[in-house]
C-alpha positions as CSV (number, residue, x, y, z in Angstrom):
1,D,118.2,103.7,118.9
2,F,116.2,103.0,122.2
3,K,113.9,106.1,121.8
4,E,112.1,103.8,118.8
5,C,111.8,100.6,121.6
6,I,110.2,103.2,123.7
7,Q,108.0,104.1,121.1
8,F,107.3,100.4,120.1
9,A,106.3,99.5,123.8
10,L,103.5,102.5,124.2
11,E,102.6,101.1,121.1
12,N,102.5,97.5,121.9
13,R,101.4,97.5,125.3
14,V,100.7,94.1,126.0
15,C,103.6,92.0,126.2
16,Y,104.9,88.5,126.8
17,V,107.0,88.6,130.6
18,A,109.5,85.6,130.8
19,T,110.6,84.9,134.1
20,A,111.5,81.6,136.0
21,E,111.2,79.5,138.8
22,G,113.8,77.2,140.1
23,D,114.7,75.3,136.7
24,Q,111.3,76.4,134.9
25,P,110.2,78.8,132.9
26,R,107.3,81.1,133.7
27,I,105.3,82.9,130.5
28,R,102.4,85.6,130.4
29,P,101.1,88.3,129.1
30,L,101.3,91.7,130.9
31,G,100.0,95.5,130.2
32,L,103.1,97.5,130.3
33,W,102.2,100.7,132.5
34,L,105.2,103.1,131.0
35,A,108.1,102.8,128.7
36,D,110.9,106.2,128.9
37,E,114.3,106.5,128.8
38,R,114.6,105.4,132.4
39,G,113.4,101.7,130.9
40,F,110.3,99.7,130.6
41,Y,107.3,99.7,133.7
42,F,105.3,97.2,135.6
43,Q,102.4,96.7,138.0
44,T,102.2,94.0,140.1
45,E,100.9,92.6,143.4
46,S,103.0,91.0,146.0
47,V,100.8,88.1,146.4
48,K,101.4,87.1,142.5
49,A,103.6,84.4,141.4
50,I,105.3,86.9,139.0
51,Y,106.4,88.9,141.9
52,H,107.8,86.0,144.0
53,Q,109.6,84.9,141.0
54,L,111.7,87.7,140.4
55,K,112.6,88.5,143.8
56,N,114.3,85.3,143.6
57,N,116.4,85.8,139.9
58,K,115.4,89.5,138.5
59,K,116.4,88.1,134.8
60,I,113.7,88.7,132.9
61,E,112.8,88.4,128.9
62,L,110.0,90.7,127.7
63,C,108.0,89.9,123.9
64,F,106.2,92.9,122.6
65,Y,104.6,92.2,119.3
66,A,103.2,94.3,116.6
67,A,100.6,92.0,114.7
68,S,100.4,94.7,111.4
69,P,101.9,95.1,108.7
70,P,102.2,91.4,108.2
71,P,103.5,89.0,109.0
72,G,104.6,91.5,112.2
73,K,107.6,92.4,113.4
74,V,108.8,91.8,117.3
75,M,110.7,93.3,120.0
76,R,112.6,91.6,122.9
77,V,114.2,92.9,125.6
78,T,116.7,90.9,128.5
79,G,117.7,92.4,131.3
80,K,117.1,92.9,135.3
81,V,114.5,94.4,137.0
82,E,114.7,97.4,139.9
83,F,111.3,97.2,142.1
84,L,110.6,100.7,143.0
85,D,108.8,101.8,146.4
86,D,108.6,106.0,144.8
87,A,105.2,107.2,146.4
88,A,104.7,109.5,143.1
89,L,105.4,106.8,141.2
90,K,102.7,104.6,143.0
91,S,100.1,107.8,142.9
92,R,100.5,108.0,139.2
93,V,100.1,104.6,138.5
94,L,97.1,104.2,141.2
95,A,95.4,106.9,138.9
96,D,96.5,105.5,135.1
97,R,94.8,101.7,136.2
98,P,91.4,102.9,138.2
99,F,90.7,98.8,138.1
100,L,93.5,98.5,141.2
101,K,90.8,100.3,143.8
102,G,88.4,97.1,142.5
103,L,91.4,94.8,144.2
104,G,91.4,96.9,146.5
105,I,94.5,98.6,146.3
106,E,93.6,102.2,147.3
107,E,97.2,104.2,148.5
108,P,100.6,104.0,147.7
109,E,101.4,102.8,150.7
110,N,99.0,99.5,150.7
111,P,101.6,96.3,150.4
112,L,99.8,94.4,147.3
113,L,101.0,97.6,145.2
114,V,104.1,96.2,143.8
115,L,105.8,99.0,141.0
116,F,109.3,97.4,138.8
117,R,111.6,98.6,135.9
118,V,113.5,96.4,133.7
119,A,116.2,99.8,133.7
120,K,119.3,98.0,132.4
121,G,119.6,95.4,129.4
122,E,119.4,95.2,125.5
123,A,116.5,95.5,123.1
124,Y,116.2,94.0,119.2
125,F,113.6,94.2,117.0
126,W,112.5,91.0,114.5
127,T,111.0,90.6,111.8
128,M,110.6,87.4,109.2
129,A,113.5,89.1,107.0
130,D,115.5,88.1,109.8
131,N,114.5,84.8,110.2
132,M,117.7,82.6,109.7
133,K,120.2,85.3,110.9
134,E,118.3,86.2,115.0
135,A,122.1,85.8,115.8
136,Q,123.4,89.0,113.6
137,I,120.5,91.6,114.3
138,E,122.0,94.4,116.2
139,R,121.1,94.6,119.5
140,I,120.6,98.2,121.7
141,P,121.7,98.8,124.5
142,F,120.1,101.3,127.7
143,G,121.0,102.0,130.8
């Protein structure tokens, strides 16, 4: 169920995030900020390519990976992002991520600070046992 997805994401916060720039896929590791029953939350800056890619195409895929126990387990999430302009959430991310002050982001109103959430989509888990039957794996819808 989706609660298992939330827990897996919180235990494996660094995930790979896929976006698109025109017809070119782009992927990068990104640290999950928060996950709850409303989705997966991230923070970035308005000057970064990921922000512009997501403004142009809100489709996204996330890939979380737990290496232990071997050979590991993957959770893939597909959905669309929504940008959040919420002062309380921005204050919270500033408290949770003190490194943002080193980037000059000290106030929730700073236009560099961008929050987004994957609030609707589907997730599924994959292990080597699923290697030849990926299409048969149960999807977990959320949102």
